[in-house]
C-alpha positions, 0 to 999 in steps of 0.5 A: 499499500502507498499514501500520498498527500497533497492538493487534488482537483475533483474531476468527476463525482460518479454516481453509478459506481460511487467513485470520485476521480481526483487529479493530483495537481503537483504530480499530474496524476489521476486517482479514483477513490471510493465515495462511501464507508468513511467515518462520519465527519469525512463522509460529510466532506466527500458527500459535498464534493463537486466537479471543480473543487480543490481539496487538501487530502491524503489518499491510500491505495495499491499502485500495483492494482490500477483497477482498484480505487484508493481511499481517502484518509483525510480531505478538506475543501479549499474554498478559495481555490475551488471552481465551478466547472460545467459541461455542454455536449453537442451545442454550437461553438460561440463565434468567439471560439470559431474565430480563435480556432481560425487564428490557431489554424492560421498560426500553426507551425510544422508541428501542427495546431496548438491550444490557442486562447484570447481574452474575453471582453470586460464586465466591470472596469478594465478587468477581463471577464475571462478567456476562451481557449480551443484545442486541436484533437489530441492524437494518440497511436494507431489513430486514437484520441483522448476521449475527453476534452478535459484530458487534451492538450490544454493545461487546465490546472495552471489556467484555473490558478491564473489565466495568462491574458486576464492575469487573474484566477478563474472562478468558473469554467464552462467546457464544450465537449466536441461531440457525442462518441457516436458523432463525427469528431469536430474541430476544434476538439473542445472549447474552454470558457474561463471566467474571472470574478468580473465575468460572472454576468457573462458566464450567466448568459452562457449558462442560460443559453446552454441550460447549465445551472451552477451546482449541477455536475453536467459532465456527460455519462460517456466521459471517463475523466 
């Protein structure tokens, strides 16, 4: 058995199998932990977790048994580092994302297209409302590709901590999944709309457009991450 302590981002709360997927932000490793059978104080914390939460935690498990989930030994939510994250599937990309993708194609090098972003308009004073980022399909051997937009080539965690153009932390993220697995893959392969505190009003308008209320884990069932 092994024990690891550090900061973890909640990537998904799974209802069907009662697991929680945690991303170790320092080691960039994904852990799956059990969701039930903890002592009362810890169980209360676990029950309250949602996608985007940041926790200071200790996990224990067997590195030689990759299919077996680990267990939480301790967990405390970090309110200031937690982010509202929601997912929209099969919706039209906003114009700002299409324009950013066109620029990504125009600026592509011999190595191909890279994740590309830009600031979103201001909401209050001179503070940016957030940023939009697009990423290409992330190729894997034998013609495969990553099955989830959040597992692609854009480094989500640094962007959540501080957006490079807005120069402010993200308070929420709306991720547009490229398509359902049964549909043709679209490009860009996923769009990310990050919003700062000043961009809450703009985020509200996108949420209303795509029916994504805060607090609802909208990650699609087919997404294993």
